[in-house]
C-alpha positions as CSV (number, residue, x, y, z in Angstrom):
1,M,-37.4,7.2,-168.9
2,R,-39.1,10.2,-170.8
3,R,-39.4,13.7,-169.0
4,V,-42.4,14.8,-167.7
5,L,-44.2,18.1,-168.1
6,L,-47.6,18.1,-165.9
7,V,-49.6,21.3,-165.3
8,L,-52.5,21.2,-163.3
9,V,-54.8,24.3,-163.3
10,P,-57.2,24.0,-160.2
11,L,-58.1,27.6,-159.5
12,L,-59.0,28.4,-163.1
13,C,-60.8,26.5,-165.9
14,P,-64.6,26.9,-164.8
15,E,-63.7,30.1,-162.7
16,P,-64.3,32.7,-164.9
17,V,-67.3,31.8,-166.0
18,W,-69.4,31.2,-162.7
19,G,-66.4,33.0,-160.1
20,Q,-67.5,35.3,-157.7
21,D,-69.9,38.0,-159.7
22,S,-67.9,41.4,-160.3
23,Q,-70.1,43.4,-162.1
24,Y,-73.7,45.6,-161.0
25,W,-75.5,45.9,-164.3
26,T,-75.5,42.2,-165.5
27,L,-79.0,41.5,-164.8
28,Q,-82.1,43.6,-165.8
29,Y,-85.7,42.5,-164.5
30,G,-88.6,43.4,-166.4
31,P,-90.3,43.3,-170.0
32,V,-89.6,46.6,-171.1
33,A,-86.8,47.4,-169.0
34,E,-84.9,44.3,-170.5
35,L,-85.5,45.8,-174.0
36,L,-84.0,48.7,-172.5
37,S,-80.8,47.3,-170.5
38,G,-82.2,48.3,-167.5
39,V,-81.7,52.4,-168.8
40,V,-84.9,53.2,-167.1
41,V,-84.1,54.9,-163.9
42,G,-85.8,57.9,-164.5
43,S,-88.8,56.6,-166.9
44,S,-90.1,53.2,-165.5
45,R,-93.8,52.7,-165.2
46,D,-94.1,49.1,-164.3
47,L,-93.6,47.4,-161.3
48,S,-90.1,46.7,-162.0
49,A,-89.7,50.2,-160.8
50,S,-89.3,48.4,-157.1
51,Y,-85.9,47.5,-157.7
52,Y,-85.0,50.6,-160.7
53,N,-87.0,53.6,-158.9
54,P,-89.8,52.7,-156.2
55,G,-90.7,56.5,-156.5
56,A,-92.0,55.9,-160.1
57,L,-94.4,53.3,-158.5
58,A,-96.2,56.2,-157.6
59,L,-97.0,57.9,-160.9
60,A,-98.0,54.5,-162.4
61,K,-100.9,53.4,-163.2
62,D,-103.1,50.5,-161.1
63,P,-101.0,47.2,-162.1
64,S,-101.6,44.5,-160.0
65,L,-99.2,41.8,-161.4
66,L,-95.7,41.8,-163.2
67,A,-94.6,38.3,-164.5
68,S,-91.0,38.3,-165.9
69,V,-90.0,35.4,-167.5
70,E,-86.9,36.3,-169.6
71,S,-86.3,32.9,-171.1
72,F,-82.7,31.4,-172.2
73,Q,-79.4,32.4,-172.1
74,A,-76.2,31.1,-173.3
75,T,-73.0,32.4,-172.0
76,H,-69.7,31.2,-173.8
77,V,-66.2,31.5,-172.2
78,T,-62.7,30.7,-173.7
79,A,-59.9,30.9,-171.9
80,N,-56.0,30.3,-173.1
81,A,-52.7,30.4,-172.1
82,E,-49.4,30.3,-173.9
83,P,-47.4,28.1,-174.2
84,P,-50.4,26.4,-174.8
85,I,-51.1,24.4,-171.2
86,L,-54.4,25.8,-171.2
87,D,-57.3,25.9,-173.7
88,F,-60.4,26.1,-172.1
89,T,-64.3,26.2,-173.7
90,D,-67.6,26.4,-172.0
91,L,-71.0,26.8,-173.5
92,D,-73.7,26.9,-171.0
93,I,-77.6,27.3,-171.8
94,R,-79.7,28.1,-168.6
95,P,-83.2,30.0,-167.7
96,A,-82.4,33.9,-167.1
97,P,-82.9,35.0,-163.8
98,S,-86.5,37.1,-163.2
99,L,-88.6,38.9,-160.8
100,F,-92.0,38.8,-159.9
101,A,-93.9,41.6,-158.6
102,V,-97.3,41.7,-157.0
103,A,-99.0,45.6,-156.2
104,L,-102.0,46.0,-153.6
105,P,-104.7,47.6,-155.7
106,R,-105.2,50.9,-155.0
107,S,-109.0,50.4,-154.2
108,I,-107.2,48.6,-151.0
109,S,-104.6,51.0,-150.1
110,G,-105.5,54.6,-152.2
111,D,-102.8,57.0,-152.7
112,H,-100.3,54.5,-151.4
113,T,-98.7,52.0,-153.3
114,W,-97.4,48.9,-151.9
115,V,-95.1,46.0,-153.7
116,F,-93.9,43.0,-153.1
117,S,-91.3,41.3,-155.1
118,S,-88.8,39.0,-155.6
119,L,-85.7,38.6,-157.5
120,T,-82.9,36.5,-158.1
121,R,-79.1,38.1,-157.9
122,Q,-76.9,35.1,-158.8
123,D,-77.9,31.4,-159.4
124,F,-75.5,28.8,-160.8
125,D,-74.8,25.2,-160.0
126,I,-71.2,23.4,-161.6
127,R,-69.3,20.7,-161.3
128,L,-65.9,20.8,-163.8
129,D,-63.2,17.9,-163.4
130,N,-60.1,18.2,-165.5
131,W,-57.5,15.3,-166.3
132,L,-54.3,15.1,-167.7
133,S,-53.0,11.6,-168.2
134,G,-49.6,9.8,-169.4
135,S,-47.5,6.9,-169.2
136,S,-45.6,8.7,-166.3
137,A,-47.9,11.5,-165.3
138,G,-51.8,11.9,-164.6
139,A,-53.6,14.3,-162.5
140,E,-56.9,16.0,-162.4
141,A,-58.1,19.5,-161.6
142,L,-61.8,19.3,-159.7
143,I,-64.0,22.6,-158.9
144,D,-67.1,22.3,-157.7
145,Q,-68.8,25.3,-156.8
146,S,-72.3,26.9,-156.3
147,L,-73.6,30.2,-155.7
148,T,-77.3,31.4,-155.3
149,E,-78.4,35.2,-154.2
150,S,-82.1,36.5,-154.0
151,W,-83.8,39.6,-153.0
152,F,-87.0,39.7,-151.7
153,G,-88.5,43.4,-151.1
154,L,-91.4,45.4,-149.9
155,S,-91.5,48.3,-151.6
156,W,-93.9,51.7,-150.8
157,A,-94.5,54.8,-153.1
158,H,-97.0,57.9,-152.6
159,P,-97.2,61.0,-154.9
160,A,-95.9,64.4,-153.6
161,G,-98.4,66.2,-156.1
162,E,-99.5,65.6,-159.4
163,S,-95.5,65.1,-161.2
164,V,-93.3,64.0,-158.5
165,G,-93.4,60.3,-156.8
166,L,-91.2,59.7,-153.7
167,G,-90.6,55.5,-152.7
168,L,-88.8,53.2,-150.7
169,T,-88.1,49.3,-151.2
170,T,-86.9,47.5,-148.2
171,Y,-84.8,44.4,-149.1
172,V,-83.8,41.1,-147.3
173,A,-81.1,39.3,-149.4
174,Y,-79.7,35.7,-149.0
175,R,-76.6,34.9,-150.2
176,G,-75.3,31.4,-150.3
177,Q,-72.0,30.0,-152.3
178,R,-70.1,26.6,-152.0
179,T,-66.9,26.4,-153.6
180,R,-64.4,23.3,-153.7
181,R,-61.1,23.2,-155.4
182,E,-59.0,20.2,-155.9
183,V,-56.2,19.2,-157.3
184,S,-54.5,16.2,-157.7
185,G,-51.2,14.8,-159.2
186,E,-48.2,12.3,-159.6
187,A,-45.0,12.7,-161.6
188,A,-42.6,9.3,-161.2
189,S,-39.4,9.6,-163.2
190,P,-35.9,9.1,-161.9
191,E,-35.3,13.0,-163.2
192,A,-38.5,14.5,-161.5
193,A,-40.4,13.7,-158.2
194,G,-44.5,13.6,-157.7
195,A,-46.7,13.2,-156.2
196,V,-49.2,17.0,-155.1
197,L,-52.4,16.8,-153.7
198,L,-54.3,20.5,-152.7
199,V,-57.7,21.0,-151.9
200,E,-59.9,23.7,-150.6
201,D,-63.5,24.1,-149.3
202,F,-65.7,26.7,-148.1
203,D,-69.6,27.3,-147.3
204,Y,-72.1,29.6,-146.2
205,G,-75.1,31.4,-146.2
206,N,-75.9,35.1,-145.4
207,Y,-78.8,37.3,-144.5
208,R,-78.0,40.4,-145.0
209,A,-81.1,44.2,-145.4
210,L,-80.5,47.2,-147.6
211,W,-82.9,49.7,-148.8
212,K,-83.7,51.7,-152.0
213,A,-85.1,54.8,-152.1
214,G,-86.3,57.1,-155.3
215,V,-87.8,59.8,-156.3
216,A,-89.3,60.1,-159.8
217,I,-90.5,63.4,-161.4
218,K,-92.6,63.5,-164.6
219,R,-93.6,66.3,-167.2
220,Q,-95.0,66.5,-170.8
221,Y,-91.9,65.7,-172.7
222,W,-89.3,64.4,-170.6
223,D,-88.8,62.0,-166.8
224,L,-86.0,62.3,-164.4
225,G,-85.4,59.8,-161.4
226,L,-82.9,59.1,-158.8
227,A,-82.5,56.0,-156.8
228,V,-80.1,55.6,-153.8
229,T,-79.1,51.9,-152.5
230,T,-77.5,52.1,-149.1
231,P,-74.5,49.6,-148.0
232,S,-76.0,46.3,-146.9
233,V,-76.6,45.1,-143.4
234,R,-76.0,42.0,-141.7
235,L,-78.5,40.3,-140.2
236,F,-77.0,36.7,-139.5
237,G,-75.2,33.7,-141.3
238,S,-72.4,31.3,-141.0
239,G,-70.4,28.6,-142.5
240,A,-67.7,26.3,-142.6
241,A,-64.0,26.3,-144.0
242,A,-61.3,23.8,-144.5
243,Y,-58.3,22.5,-146.5
244,T,-55.7,19.4,-147.0
245,R,-52.4,19.8,-148.5
246,S,-49.8,17.4,-149.4
247,A,-46.5,17.7,-151.1
248,V,-43.8,15.3,-151.7
249,G,-40.8,16.6,-153.2
250,G,-42.3,19.3,-154.2
251,D,-43.2,23.5,-152.3
252,L,-46.9,24.4,-151.9
253,G,-46.0,27.5,-149.9
254,T,-45.4,26.1,-146.8
255,G,-41.6,24.3,-148.0
256,P,-40.5,21.5,-149.8
257,E,-41.6,17.8,-149.0
258,A,-44.6,18.9,-146.9
259,V,-46.6,16.1,-144.7
260,V,-50.1,16.2,-145.1
261,Q,-52.2,18.6,-143.3
262,V,-55.7,18.8,-142.9
263,R,-58.3,21.3,-141.1
264,R,-62.0,21.9,-141.4
265,E,-63.3,25.2,-138.9
266,E,-67.1,25.2,-138.8
267,D,-69.8,27.2,-137.2
268,L,-67.8,30.7,-138.8
269,A,-69.9,34.1,-138.8
270,S,-70.3,34.8,-142.1
271,R,-70.6,38.3,-144.2
272,Y,-71.5,40.0,-147.1
273,D,-70.8,43.7,-147.8
274,S,-72.2,45.4,-150.8
275,P,-72.1,49.3,-151.7
276,L,-73.7,52.5,-151.3
277,S,-74.7,53.5,-155.2
278,V,-76.6,56.2,-156.3
279,A,-78.3,56.5,-159.6
280,A,-79.9,59.0,-162.3
281,G,-82.2,59.1,-165.6
282,G,-83.9,60.5,-167.3
283,A,-86.1,60.2,-170.5
284,W,-86.8,62.7,-173.4
285,R,-89.9,62.4,-175.7
286,R,-89.8,63.8,-179.2
287,G,-93.0,62.7,-181.4
288,Q,-93.0,59.3,-181.2
289,S,-89.1,58.6,-179.9
290,T,-88.3,58.4,-176.4
291,F,-84.8,58.9,-175.5
292,H,-83.7,57.2,-172.2
293,A,-80.4,57.5,-170.5
294,T,-79.1,56.1,-167.3
295,A,-75.7,56.5,-165.2
296,E,-75.3,54.8,-161.7
297,W,-71.9,55.3,-158.8
298,F,-71.3,52.2,-157.5
299,G,-69.0,53.4,-154.1
300,A,-66.0,50.9,-153.5
301,V,-66.0,48.2,-150.5
302,D,-63.3,47.8,-148.5
303,A,-61.6,44.6,-148.1
304,F,-63.6,41.6,-146.2
305,D,-64.1,38.3,-145.1
306,V,-66.6,36.5,-146.1
307,L,-66.0,33.9,-143.5
308,D,-64.4,34.9,-139.7
309,A,-60.9,33.7,-141.1
310,Q,-59.5,34.6,-137.2
311,V,-59.2,31.6,-136.2
312,F,-56.8,30.6,-138.9
313,S,-54.7,33.2,-137.5
314,G,-50.5,31.7,-137.2
315,D,-51.8,28.8,-140.0
316,P,-49.5,29.3,-142.8
317,A,-51.0,26.1,-144.3
318,S,-54.4,28.2,-144.7
319,S,-52.8,31.1,-146.5
320,R,-54.2,30.4,-149.4
321,V,-58.0,29.1,-148.6
322,V,-57.9,32.2,-146.2
323,S,-57.2,34.6,-149.4
324,R,-59.8,32.9,-151.3
325,L,-62.6,34.1,-148.1
326,R,-60.9,37.9,-149.4
327,Q,-63.3,40.2,-151.2
328,E,-62.9,44.1,-151.7
329,A,-64.6,46.4,-154.5
330,K,-63.2,49.5,-156.0
331,S,-65.6,52.4,-156.8
332,V,-67.0,52.0,-160.7
333,V,-69.8,54.1,-162.6
334,N,-71.7,52.4,-165.6
335,V,-73.6,54.1,-168.3
336,G,-76.2,53.3,-170.6
337,L,-77.9,54.8,-173.8
338,G,-81.8,53.7,-174.9
339,F,-84.0,54.2,-177.4
340,Q,-88.0,53.3,-177.7
341,R,-89.9,54.0,-180.7
342,N,-93.6,54.2,-180.6
343,V,-95.0,52.8,-183.8
344,S,-98.7,52.7,-182.6
345,E,-100.3,52.9,-179.1
346,R,-99.9,49.1,-179.0
347,F,-96.8,48.7,-180.9
348,S,-93.3,49.5,-180.1
349,Y,-89.4,48.8,-180.8
350,Y,-86.4,49.6,-178.2
351,G,-82.6,49.6,-178.4
352,A,-80.2,50.3,-176.2
353,F,-76.5,50.0,-174.9
354,T,-74.9,49.5,-171.5
355,T,-71.3,49.2,-169.7
356,D,-70.7,46.8,-167.0
357,R,-67.4,47.4,-165.6
358,T,-66.1,44.4,-162.8
359,F,-65.9,45.7,-159.7
360,V,-62.6,43.8,-159.3
361,D,-59.0,45.3,-159.2
362,K,-57.3,42.1,-161.1
363,D,-53.6,43.1,-159.2
364,A,-55.0,42.8,-155.6
365,P,-53.6,39.8,-154.3
366,I,-56.8,38.9,-152.2
367,G,-59.8,37.9,-153.6
368,N,-61.8,34.9,-155.1
369,S,-63.4,36.2,-158.0
370,L,-61.3,35.7,-161.2
371,S,-63.8,37.4,-163.5
372,T,-62.1,40.6,-164.2
373,W,-63.2,42.3,-167.4
374,D,-65.8,45.0,-168.5
375,I,-68.9,43.6,-170.0
376,Y,-70.9,45.4,-172.8
377,H,-74.8,45.0,-173.5
378,V,-76.3,45.7,-176.4
379,T,-79.8,44.7,-176.8
380,A,-82.9,45.3,-179.3
381,G,-86.8,43.6,-179.7
382,T,-90.4,44.6,-179.5
383,S,-93.5,45.4,-177.3
384,L,-97.1,44.7,-178.2
385,L,-100.2,45.6,-176.1
386,V,-103.1,43.3,-176.5
387,R,-105.8,44.3,-174.3
388,D,-103.8,44.8,-170.6
389,V,-101.2,42.5,-171.1
390,K,-98.1,43.4,-173.1
391,F,-95.8,41.0,-174.7
392,T,-91.9,41.5,-175.6
393,L,-89.7,39.4,-177.6
394,G,-86.0,40.8,-178.0
395,V,-82.5,39.8,-177.8
396,A,-79.2,41.1,-175.7
397,Y,-75.8,40.4,-176.5
398,A,-73.2,40.9,-174.0
399,F,-69.5,40.2,-174.5
400,G,-66.1,41.2,-172.8
401,S,-62.5,40.0,-172.2
402,D,-59.6,40.5,-170.2
403,S,-55.7,39.2,-170.4
404,R,-54.5,38.3,-166.7
405,R,-51.7,36.1,-164.4
406,T,-53.1,33.0,-162.7
407,S,-51.5,30.3,-160.4
408,V,-50.4,27.0,-161.8
409,I,-48.8,24.2,-160.4
410,T,-46.3,22.7,-162.6
411,V,-43.5,19.6,-162.8
412,P,-41.0,20.8,-165.0
413,P,-38.5,17.8,-166.1
414,G,-35.8,17.3,-163.8
415,G,-37.6,19.0,-161.5
416,P,-39.9,18.9,-158.3
417,P,-43.5,20.5,-158.5
418,A,-43.7,24.6,-157.9
419,V,-46.2,27.2,-158.2
420,D,-45.7,28.9,-161.0
421,E,-47.4,32.2,-162.9
422,T,-48.9,32.3,-166.4
423,P,-50.5,34.6,-168.5
424,V,-54.2,33.8,-169.6
425,D,-56.5,35.5,-172.1
426,V,-60.3,34.8,-171.1
427,S,-63.2,35.6,-173.5
428,F,-66.7,36.1,-172.7
429,S,-70.4,36.3,-174.5
430,R,-74.0,36.0,-173.6
431,L,-76.7,35.5,-176.3
432,K,-80.4,36.2,-174.2
433,V,-83.8,35.8,-176.1
434,L,-85.8,37.7,-174.3
435,I,-89.8,36.6,-173.9
436,G,-92.0,38.9,-171.1
437,F,-95.4,39.2,-170.3
438,D,-96.9,42.3,-167.8
439,F,-100.1,42.1,-166.5
440,G,-101.9,45.2,-166.0
441,S,-99.5,47.8,-168.2
C-alpha cells in the first residue's frame, strides 16, 4: 500500500482573516474622517468627534444628525507554506462597519453639547471547512468563528472660552466571540497508524465600560487636539469552554495512544481588557490647503484570560484550549498624515496615509490571534456640500504581510500522527469604497 502524508491545518487557514483583532486603527468613522483615515484628533468638527476627540464637539456648529454609510469592503488574504502543504486564498466582500450619532439641538442644551452614538468595532461570522482526501487517508479541518463588538456612547462637551473645547464620552462596550476548531483524520496503511481527533470550543459575552476625554483648541491658522482613552472596566459577562481529544498511535500533547477525553465547563466569568491610550493631533491651514497629523500611543495590556480558566487547572488535556483563552497586548504607536484641499466652499478633495501596527507578539506562547502583521492604509476621496448635506466619495486601500510559524498535525510515511510546526507566509489586503453623508455639517 502506498505511503501516506496527511497534513491537517486546523488552527491556521481562516484565522489570519478573522482572528482576534490585533490592530487599533483598522476601522475609522465619519464621512470626512474616513477620507482622512482617522487623522482628525486635532481637527474633527462633526459628530465623529464623539469618538476621536469629544472636546471638539464644543467647537462644532449645531449639527443634529450624522449618518455614516461607508459602503463596502473587499478583504483578500493568502497563506502559503513551504513545502506546499498549504495554499490558502480567501476573498470576503461585505458592508463596512459604521458610526451613527445624533445630538440634542443647542436650542435645548444651550452651550452644552450632548451626543448619543453607536459604532461597530468588530463584526464577522464565518465557517470554513478544509478537506484532504485520498484512497488511504482523509480528514477535515473546520473553523466556525464569530466575533462582534459594539460601542454605545454618551458624549458631553462644553466650551472653555471662544477657542477651547472640553469633552467626555462614556462608552458601554459589548464583545461576543464564538470559536470552534475541529480536526479529524485517518491514515490507514501497514506503515502508518491512524485516527486523530481534536476539537476546541469556546464562546463568551462581555460588557465593559470605558471613557474618552478630550480637549480641542481652534485658532485662525491651526487646530490642536488631545484625547485620552481609559482602560476598560469589566461590568459583567460569562461563557463556556470545551474540548474533545483522541489519538490512536499518535501524540496530541498528552502522550501516545490517548483515549477519548471530553470536557465542557459553563458559566465561566469572562473579561476583556483594553489599554490606556493617548492621541495627539493637529491641523495647519495654508490658503486653501490643510495639513493634518495625528499620533496615538497605546499602552501594553498584561496577559489575562477571556474566560476564567482556573477550573481547568491540573488538566493537561485542556492545555491547548486554555492557551487559546489567553490574551495580551504590547505597546504600540500609530501615526498618520492627511491632506485636504478646498477647491471651493462646497468641493474638497482629501488624501491620507496611516500606520496600523499589531499589538500581538507573534513569538509569545499564548494568545488566540494570528493576525500578527502591521497594516498600512492609503485613502483618497472628495466631498461635496449640497445645502446642509455633505456627500463624500472615496477609496481606501490597506495592506500588510507577515511570516511566522504555526502548528500542523502530520502523519509522516511510516510514522504515527504528531504535532509539528511549519513556516507560513501571510499576505493581507483590503479595498474599501467610501460613500458617506453628513446632515447638518
